[in-house]
Chimera marker file (.cmm) of the C-alpha trace (Angstrom):
<marker_set name="trace">
<marker id="1" x="0.000" y="0.000" z="0.000" r="1" g="1" b="0" radius="0.5"/>
<marker id="2" x="2.966" y="2.286" z="0.520" r="1" g="1" b="0" radius="0.5"/>
<marker id="3" x="4.007" y="2.038" z="-3.139" r="1" g="1" b="0" radius="0.5"/>
<marker id="4" x="0.489" y="2.841" z="-4.365" r="1" g="1" b="0" radius="0.5"/>
<marker id="5" x="-1.102" y="5.009" z="-1.656" r="1" g="1" b="0" radius="0.5"/>
<marker id="6" x="-3.878" y="6.279" z="-3.947" r="1" g="1" b="0" radius="0.5"/>
<marker id="7" x="-4.823" y="2.887" z="-5.375" r="1" g="1" b="0" radius="0.5"/>
<marker id="8" x="-8.150" y="1.198" z="-4.716" r="1" g="1" b="0" radius="0.5"/>
<marker id="9" x="-8.067" y="-1.785" z="-2.337" r="1" g="1" b="0" radius="0.5"/>
<marker id="10" x="-11.374" y="-3.614" z="-2.614" r="1" g="1" b="0" radius="0.5"/>
<marker id="11" x="-12.940" y="-6.644" z="-1.010" r="1" g="1" b="0" radius="0.5"/>
<marker id="12" x="-14.819" y="-8.540" z="-3.746" r="1" g="1" b="0" radius="0.5"/>
<marker id="13" x="-18.260" y="-9.632" z="-2.651" r="1" g="1" b="0" radius="0.5"/>
<marker id="14" x="-20.914" y="-11.796" z="-4.215" r="1" g="1" b="0" radius="0.5"/>
<marker id="15" x="-24.607" y="-11.597" z="-3.529" r="1" g="1" b="0" radius="0.5"/>
<marker id="16" x="-25.797" y="-14.619" z="-1.561" r="1" g="1" b="0" radius="0.5"/>
<marker id="17" x="-27.902" y="-17.121" z="-3.490" r="1" g="1" b="0" radius="0.5"/>
<marker id="18" x="-31.437" y="-17.994" z="-2.547" r="1" g="1" b="0" radius="0.5"/>
<marker id="19" x="-34.681" y="-16.158" z="-1.919" r="1" g="1" b="0" radius="0.5"/>
<marker id="20" x="-34.970" y="-13.160" z="0.311" r="1" g="1" b="0" radius="0.5"/>
<marker id="21" x="-32.510" y="-10.474" z="1.314" r="1" g="1" b="0" radius="0.5"/>
<marker id="22" x="-29.018" y="-11.710" z="2.019" r="1" g="1" b="0" radius="0.5"/>
<marker id="23" x="-25.880" y="-9.833" z="2.936" r="1" g="1" b="0" radius="0.5"/>
<marker id="24" x="-23.090" y="-9.964" z="0.345" r="1" g="1" b="0" radius="0.5"/>
<marker id="25" x="-20.476" y="-12.647" z="0.943" r="1" g="1" b="0" radius="0.5"/>
<marker id="26" x="-16.778" y="-11.695" z="0.706" r="1" g="1" b="0" radius="0.5"/>
<marker id="27" x="-15.077" y="-13.940" z="-1.874" r="1" g="1" b="0" radius="0.5"/>
<marker id="28" x="-11.768" y="-12.203" z="-2.620" r="1" g="1" b="0" radius="0.5"/>
<marker id="29" x="-9.786" y="-9.036" z="-3.092" r="1" g="1" b="0" radius="0.5"/>
<marker id="30" x="-8.852" y="-6.730" z="-5.968" r="1" g="1" b="0" radius="0.5"/>
<marker id="31" x="-6.238" y="-3.982" z="-5.884" r="1" g="1" b="0" radius="0.5"/>
<marker id="32" x="-6.230" y="-1.513" z="-8.766" r="1" g="1" b="0" radius="0.5"/>
<marker id="33" x="-4.195" y="1.627" z="-9.365" r="1" g="1" b="0" radius="0.5"/>
<marker id="34" x="-6.130" y="3.858" z="-11.772" r="1" g="1" b="0" radius="0.5"/>
<marker id="35" x="-3.591" y="6.669" z="-11.937" r="1" g="1" b="0" radius="0.5"/>
<marker id="36" x="-1.687" y="7.277" z="-15.128" r="1" g="1" b="0" radius="0.5"/>
<marker id="37" x="-2.221" y="6.341" z="-18.737" r="1" g="1" b="0" radius="0.5"/>
<marker id="38" x="-1.887" y="2.632" z="-18.026" r="1" g="1" b="0" radius="0.5"/>
<marker id="39" x="-3.844" y="1.313" z="-15.089" r="1" g="1" b="0" radius="0.5"/>
<marker id="40" x="-2.236" y="-1.399" z="-12.967" r="1" g="1" b="0" radius="0.5"/>
<marker id="41" x="-4.150" y="-4.427" z="-11.715" r="1" g="1" b="0" radius="0.5"/>
<marker id="42" x="-1.881" y="-5.010" z="-8.725" r="1" g="1" b="0" radius="0.5"/>
<marker id="43" x="-3.488" y="-8.000" z="-7.051" r="1" g="1" b="0" radius="0.5"/>
<marker id="44" x="-6.501" y="-10.225" z="-7.537" r="1" g="1" b="0" radius="0.5"/>
<marker id="45" x="-7.206" y="-13.233" z="-5.384" r="1" g="1" b="0" radius="0.5"/>
<marker id="46" x="-10.200" y="-15.355" z="-4.519" r="1" g="1" b="0" radius="0.5"/>
<marker id="47" x="-11.029" y="-17.791" z="-1.770" r="1" g="1" b="0" radius="0.5"/>
<marker id="48" x="-10.904" y="-21.504" z="-2.649" r="1" g="1" b="0" radius="0.5"/>
<marker id="49" x="-14.105" y="-22.499" z="-4.372" r="1" g="1" b="0" radius="0.5"/>
<marker id="50" x="-14.774" y="-18.878" z="-5.368" r="1" g="1" b="0" radius="0.5"/>
<marker id="51" x="-12.477" y="-18.656" z="-8.371" r="1" g="1" b="0" radius="0.5"/>
<marker id="52" x="-13.777" y="-17.789" z="-11.813" r="1" g="1" b="0" radius="0.5"/>
<marker id="53" x="-14.624" y="-14.137" z="-11.220" r="1" g="1" b="0" radius="0.5"/>
<marker id="54" x="-11.334" y="-12.697" z="-12.514" r="1" g="1" b="0" radius="0.5"/>
<marker id="55" x="-12.571" y="-12.395" z="-16.085" r="1" g="1" b="0" radius="0.5"/>
<marker id="56" x="-15.567" y="-10.317" z="-15.010" r="1" g="1" b="0" radius="0.5"/>
<marker id="57" x="-13.355" y="-8.012" z="-12.946" r="1" g="1" b="0" radius="0.5"/>
<marker id="58" x="-10.899" y="-7.546" z="-15.802" r="1" g="1" b="0" radius="0.5"/>
<marker id="59" x="-13.695" y="-6.903" z="-18.336" r="1" g="1" b="0" radius="0.5"/>
<marker id="60" x="-15.029" y="-4.217" z="-15.992" r="1" g="1" b="0" radius="0.5"/>
<marker id="61" x="-11.493" y="-2.839" z="-15.552" r="1" g="1" b="0" radius="0.5"/>
<marker id="62" x="-10.719" y="-2.627" z="-19.285" r="1" g="1" b="0" radius="0.5"/>
<marker id="63" x="-14.115" y="-1.066" z="-20.075" r="1" g="1" b="0" radius="0.5"/>
<marker id="64" x="-13.644" y="1.456" z="-17.273" r="1" g="1" b="0" radius="0.5"/>
<marker id="65" x="-10.126" y="2.238" z="-18.487" r="1" g="1" b="0" radius="0.5"/>
<marker id="66" x="-11.411" y="2.958" z="-22.000" r="1" g="1" b="0" radius="0.5"/>
<marker id="67" x="-14.243" y="5.128" z="-20.632" r="1" g="1" b="0" radius="0.5"/>
<marker id="68" x="-11.709" y="7.094" z="-18.556" r="1" g="1" b="0" radius="0.5"/>
<marker id="69" x="-9.379" y="7.604" z="-21.518" r="1" g="1" b="0" radius="0.5"/>
<marker id="70" x="-6.611" y="5.335" z="-20.213" r="1" g="1" b="0" radius="0.5"/>
<marker id="71" x="-4.353" y="3.705" z="-22.784" r="1" g="1" b="0" radius="0.5"/>
<marker id="72" x="-4.424" y="0.272" z="-21.211" r="1" g="1" b="0" radius="0.5"/>
<marker id="73" x="-4.184" y="-2.003" z="-18.203" r="1" g="1" b="0" radius="0.5"/>
<marker id="74" x="-1.155" y="-3.962" z="-17.067" r="1" g="1" b="0" radius="0.5"/>
<marker id="75" x="-0.587" y="-6.719" z="-14.542" r="1" g="1" b="0" radius="0.5"/>
<marker id="76" x="1.935" y="-9.349" z="-13.520" r="1" g="1" b="0" radius="0.5"/>
<marker id="77" x="1.166" y="-13.063" z="-13.615" r="1" g="1" b="0" radius="0.5"/>
<marker id="78" x="3.145" y="-15.822" z="-11.921" r="1" g="1" b="0" radius="0.5"/>
<marker id="79" x="4.812" y="-18.178" z="-14.390" r="1" g="1" b="0" radius="0.5"/>
<marker id="80" x="3.121" y="-21.176" z="-12.777" r="1" g="1" b="0" radius="0.5"/>
<marker id="81" x="-0.384" y="-19.637" z="-12.872" r="1" g="1" b="0" radius="0.5"/>
<marker id="82" x="-1.296" y="-21.111" z="-16.262" r="1" g="1" b="0" radius="0.5"/>
<marker id="83" x="-5.051" y="-20.737" z="-15.793" r="1" g="1" b="0" radius="0.5"/>
<marker id="84" x="-4.783" y="-16.982" z="-15.190" r="1" g="1" b="0" radius="0.5"/>
<marker id="85" x="-2.287" y="-16.579" z="-18.027" r="1" g="1" b="0" radius="0.5"/>
<marker id="86" x="-4.665" y="-18.293" z="-20.490" r="1" g="1" b="0" radius="0.5"/>
<marker id="87" x="-7.482" y="-15.988" z="-19.342" r="1" g="1" b="0" radius="0.5"/>
<marker id="88" x="-5.345" y="-12.886" z="-19.830" r="1" g="1" b="0" radius="0.5"/>
<marker id="89" x="-4.257" y="-13.983" z="-23.312" r="1" g="1" b="0" radius="0.5"/>
<marker id="90" x="-7.895" y="-14.649" z="-24.315" r="1" g="1" b="0" radius="0.5"/>
<marker id="91" x="-8.785" y="-11.166" z="-23.112" r="1" g="1" b="0" radius="0.5"/>
<marker id="92" x="-6.121" y="-9.558" z="-25.301" r="1" g="1" b="0" radius="0.5"/>
<marker id="93" x="-3.283" y="-9.091" z="-22.804" r="1" g="1" b="0" radius="0.5"/>
<marker id="94" x="0.197" y="-9.570" z="-24.287" r="1" g="1" b="0" radius="0.5"/>
<marker id="95" x="3.621" y="-10.164" z="-22.753" r="1" g="1" b="0" radius="0.5"/>
<marker id="96" x="5.835" y="-7.120" z="-22.409" r="1" g="1" b="0" radius="0.5"/>
<marker id="97" x="9.336" y="-6.785" z="-21.045" r="1" g="1" b="0" radius="0.5"/>
<marker id="98" x="11.587" y="-9.765" z="-20.414" r="1" g="1" b="0" radius="0.5"/>
<marker id="99" x="10.180" y="-12.269" z="-17.907" r="1" g="1" b="0" radius="0.5"/>
<marker id="100" x="11.076" y="-11.694" z="-14.269" r="1" g="1" b="0" radius="0.5"/>
<marker id="101" x="12.173" y="-14.525" z="-11.974" r="1" g="1" b="0" radius="0.5"/>
<marker id="102" x="8.643" y="-15.463" z="-10.919" r="1" g="1" b="0" radius="0.5"/>
<marker id="103" x="6.330" y="-13.201" z="-12.926" r="1" g="1" b="0" radius="0.5"/>
<marker id="104" x="5.624" y="-11.943" z="-16.420" r="1" g="1" b="0" radius="0.5"/>
<marker id="105" x="4.326" y="-8.425" z="-17.045" r="1" g="1" b="0" radius="0.5"/>
<marker id="106" x="1.372" y="-8.343" z="-19.429" r="1" g="1" b="0" radius="0.5"/>
<marker id="107" x="-0.503" y="-5.408" z="-20.918" r="1" g="1" b="0" radius="0.5"/>
<marker id="108" x="-3.896" y="-4.860" z="-22.506" r="1" g="1" b="0" radius="0.5"/>
<marker id="109" x="-3.832" y="-1.872" z="-24.843" r="1" g="1" b="0" radius="0.5"/>
<marker id="110" x="-7.067" y="-0.047" z="-25.602" r="1" g="1" b="0" radius="0.5"/>
<marker id="111" x="-5.984" y="1.169" z="-29.049" r="1" g="1" b="0" radius="0.5"/>
<marker id="112" x="-4.853" y="-2.336" z="-30.053" r="1" g="1" b="0" radius="0.5"/>
<marker id="113" x="-8.232" y="-3.783" z="-29.059" r="1" g="1" b="0" radius="0.5"/>
<marker id="114" x="-10.145" y="-1.157" z="-31.049" r="1" g="1" b="0" radius="0.5"/>
<marker id="115" x="-8.007" y="-1.904" z="-34.118" r="1" g="1" b="0" radius="0.5"/>
<marker id="116" x="-8.648" y="-5.649" z="-33.688" r="1" g="1" b="0" radius="0.5"/>
<marker id="117" x="-12.416" y="-5.065" z="-33.450" r="1" g="1" b="0" radius="0.5"/>
<marker id="118" x="-12.372" y="-3.134" z="-36.730" r="1" g="1" b="0" radius="0.5"/>
<marker id="119" x="-10.481" y="-5.970" z="-38.444" r="1" g="1" b="0" radius="0.5"/>
<marker id="120" x="-12.858" y="-8.606" z="-37.080" r="1" g="1" b="0" radius="0.5"/>
<marker id="121" x="-16.014" y="-6.585" z="-37.792" r="1" g="1" b="0" radius="0.5"/>
<link id1="1" id2="2" r="1" g="1" b="0" radius="0.2"/>
<link id1="2" id2="3" r="1" g="1" b="0" radius="0.2"/>
<link id1="3" id2="4" r="1" g="1" b="0" radius="0.2"/>
<link id1="4" id2="5" r="1" g="1" b="0" radius="0.2"/>
<link id1="5" id2="6" r="1" g="1" b="0" radius="0.2"/>
<link id1="6" id2="7" r="1" g="1" b="0" radius="0.2"/>
<link id1="7" id2="8" r="1" g="1" b="0" radius="0.2"/>
<link id1="8" id2="9" r="1" g="1" b="0" radius="0.2"/>
<link id1="9" id2="10" r="1" g="1" b="0" radius="0.2"/>
<link id1="10" id2="11" r="1" g="1" b="0" radius="0.2"/>
<link id1="11" id2="12" r="1" g="1" b="0" radius="0.2"/>
<link id1="12" id2="13" r="1" g="1" b="0" radius="0.2"/>
<link id1="13" id2="14" r="1" g="1" b="0" radius="0.2"/>
<link id1="14" id2="15" r="1" g="1" b="0" radius="0.2"/>
<link id1="15" id2="16" r="1" g="1" b="0" radius="0.2"/>
<link id1="16" id2="17" r="1" g="1" b="0" radius="0.2"/>
<link id1="17" id2="18" r="1" g="1" b="0" radius="0.2"/>
<link id1="18" id2="19" r="1" g="1" b="0" radius="0.2"/>
<link id1="19" id2="20" r="1" g="1" b="0" radius="0.2"/>
<link id1="20" id2="21" r="1" g="1" b="0" radius="0.2"/>
<link id1="21" id2="22" r="1" g="1" b="0" radius="0.2"/>
<link id1="22" id2="23" r="1" g="1" b="0" radius="0.2"/>
<link id1="23" id2="24" r="1" g="1" b="0" radius="0.2"/>
<link id1="24" id2="25" r="1" g="1" b="0" radius="0.2"/>
<link id1="25" id2="26" r="1" g="1" b="0" radius="0.2"/>
<link id1="26" id2="27" r="1" g="1" b="0" radius="0.2"/>
<link id1="27" id2="28" r="1" g="1" b="0" radius="0.2"/>
<link id1="28" id2="29" r="1" g="1" b="0" radius="0.2"/>
<link id1="29" id2="30" r="1" g="1" b="0" radius="0.2"/>
<link id1="30" id2="31" r="1" g="1" b="0" radius="0.2"/>
<link id1="31" id2="32" r="1" g="1" b="0" radius="0.2"/>
<link id1="32" id2="33" r="1" g="1" b="0" radius="0.2"/>
<link id1="33" id2="34" r="1" g="1" b="0" radius="0.2"/>
<link id1="34" id2="35" r="1" g="1" b="0" radius="0.2"/>
<link id1="35" id2="36" r="1" g="1" b="0" radius="0.2"/>
<link id1="36" id2="37" r="1" g="1" b="0" radius="0.2"/>
<link id1="37" id2="38" r="1" g="1" b="0" radius="0.2"/>
<link id1="38" id2="39" r="1" g="1" b="0" radius="0.2"/>
<link id1="39" id2="40" r="1" g="1" b="0" radius="0.2"/>
<link id1="40" id2="41" r="1" g="1" b="0" radius="0.2"/>
<link id1="41" id2="42" r="1" g="1" b="0" radius="0.2"/>
<link id1="42" id2="43" r="1" g="1" b="0" radius="0.2"/>
<link id1="43" id2="44" r="1" g="1" b="0" radius="0.2"/>
<link id1="44" id2="45" r="1" g="1" b="0" radius="0.2"/>
<link id1="45" id2="46" r="1" g="1" b="0" radius="0.2"/>
<link id1="46" id2="47" r="1" g="1" b="0" radius="0.2"/>
<link id1="47" id2="48" r="1" g="1" b="0" radius="0.2"/>
<link id1="48" id2="49" r="1" g="1" b="0" radius="0.2"/>
<link id1="49" id2="50" r="1" g="1" b="0" radius="0.2"/>
<link id1="50" id2="51" r="1" g="1" b="0" radius="0.2"/>
<link id1="51" id2="52" r="1" g="1" b="0" radius="0.2"/>
<link id1="52" id2="53" r="1" g="1" b="0" radius="0.2"/>
<link id1="53" id2="54" r="1" g="1" b="0" radius="0.2"/>
<link id1="54" id2="55" r="1" g="1" b="0" radius="0.2"/>
<link id1="55" id2="56" r="1" g="1" b="0" radius="0.2"/>
<link id1="56" id2="57" r="1" g="1" b="0" radius="0.2"/>
<link id1="57" id2="58" r="1" g="1" b="0" radius="0.2"/>
<link id1="58" id2="59" r="1" g="1" b="0" radius="0.2"/>
<link id1="59" id2="60" r="1" g="1" b="0" radius="0.2"/>
<link id1="60" id2="61" r="1" g="1" b="0" radius="0.2"/>
<link id1="61" id2="62" r="1" g="1" b="0" radius="0.2"/>
<link id1="62" id2="63" r="1" g="1" b="0" radius="0.2"/>
<link id1="63" id2="64" r="1" g="1" b="0" radius="0.2"/>
<link id1="64" id2="65" r="1" g="1" b="0" radius="0.2"/>
<link id1="65" id2="66" r="1" g="1" b="0" radius="0.2"/>
<link id1="66" id2="67" r="1" g="1" b="0" radius="0.2"/>
<link id1="67" id2="68" r="1" g="1" b="0" radius="0.2"/>
<link id1="68" id2="69" r="1" g="1" b="0" radius="0.2"/>
<link id1="69" id2="70" r="1" g="1" b="0" radius="0.2"/>
<link id1="70" id2="71" r="1" g="1" b="0" radius="0.2"/>
<link id1="71" id2="72" r="1" g="1" b="0" radius="0.2"/>
<link id1="72" id2="73" r="1" g="1" b="0" radius="0.2"/>
<link id1="73" id2="74" r="1" g="1" b="0" radius="0.2"/>
<link id1="74" id2="75" r="1" g="1" b="0" radius="0.2"/>
<link id1="75" id2="76" r="1" g="1" b="0" radius="0.2"/>
<link id1="76" id2="77" r="1" g="1" b="0" radius="0.2"/>
<link id1="77" id2="78" r="1" g="1" b="0" radius="0.2"/>
<link id1="78" id2="79" r="1" g="1" b="0" radius="0.2"/>
<link id1="79" id2="80" r="1" g="1" b="0" radius="0.2"/>
<link id1="80" id2="81" r="1" g="1" b="0" radius="0.2"/>
<link id1="81" id2="82" r="1" g="1" b="0" radius="0.2"/>
<link id1="82" id2="83" r="1" g="1" b="0" radius="0.2"/>
<link id1="83" id2="84" r="1" g="1" b="0" radius="0.2"/>
<link id1="84" id2="85" r="1" g="1" b="0" radius="0.2"/>
<link id1="85" id2="86" r="1" g="1" b="0" radius="0.2"/>
<link id1="86" id2="87" r="1" g="1" b="0" radius="0.2"/>
<link id1="87" id2="88" r="1" g="1" b="0" radius="0.2"/>
<link id1="88" id2="89" r="1" g="1" b="0" radius="0.2"/>
<link id1="89" id2="90" r="1" g="1" b="0" radius="0.2"/>
<link id1="90" id2="91" r="1" g="1" b="0" radius="0.2"/>
<link id1="91" id2="92" r="1" g="1" b="0" radius="0.2"/>
<link id1="92" id2="93" r="1" g="1" b="0" radius="0.2"/>
<link id1="93" id2="94" r="1" g="1" b="0" radius="0.2"/>
<link id1="94" id2="95" r="1" g="1" b="0" radius="0.2"/>
<link id1="95" id2="96" r="1" g="1" b="0" radius="0.2"/>
<link id1="96" id2="97" r="1" g="1" b="0" radius="0.2"/>
<link id1="97" id2="98" r="1" g="1" b="0" radius="0.2"/>
<link id1="98" id2="99" r="1" g="1" b="0" radius="0.2"/>
<link id1="99" id2="100" r="1" g="1" b="0" radius="0.2"/>
<link id1="100" id2="101" r="1" g="1" b="0" radius="0.2"/>
<link id1="101" id2="102" r="1" g="1" b="0" radius="0.2"/>
<link id1="102" id2="103" r="1" g="1" b="0" radius="0.2"/>
<link id1="103" id2="104" r="1" g="1" b="0" radius="0.2"/>
<link id1="104" id2="105" r="1" g="1" b="0" radius="0.2"/>
<link id1="105" id2="106" r="1" g="1" b="0" radius="0.2"/>
<link id1="106" id2="107" r="1" g="1" b="0" radius="0.2"/>
<link id1="107" id2="108" r="1" g="1" b="0" radius="0.2"/>
<link id1="108" id2="109" r="1" g="1" b="0" radius="0.2"/>
<link id1="109" id2="110" r="1" g="1" b="0" radius="0.2"/>
<link id1="110" id2="111" r="1" g="1" b="0" radius="0.2"/>
<link id1="111" id2="112" r="1" g="1" b="0" radius="0.2"/>
<link id1="112" id2="113" r="1" g="1" b="0" radius="0.2"/>
<link id1="113" id2="114" r="1" g="1" b="0" radius="0.2"/>
<link id1="114" id2="115" r="1" g="1" b="0" radius="0.2"/>
<link id1="115" id2="116" r="1" g="1" b="0" radius="0.2"/>
<link id1="116" id2="117" r="1" g="1" b="0" radius="0.2"/>
<link id1="117" id2="118" r="1" g="1" b="0" radius="0.2"/>
<link id1="118" id2="119" r="1" g="1" b="0" radius="0.2"/>
<link id1="119" id2="120" r="1" g="1" b="0" radius="0.2"/>
<link id1="120" id2="121" r="1" g="1" b="0" radius="0.2"/>
</marker_set>
């Protein structure tokens, strides 16, 4: 938190299933620094049995970045986190910089995605 004092540090909650009013259930965390031209997804983690929400959070993040005029979103993924890496690649993130000892920096670029949509459409 010292390195990114103005970042957002959120608890991710999910609405409880079933009829009637239920309090949201905490299922994970998401840390996002929205300063600068490239936003940084600093940390995303979910409780066991509550995985599978990362894609929704990143879709929200990239859409919000575009709406705010940011150029992209970057993150670091552990080399052994193959499931997350496949998700990020499907979403349009690409490797940048040489790999670090345990992580790879990846970036999603708004302009690149708009160009790809025009080619596909």
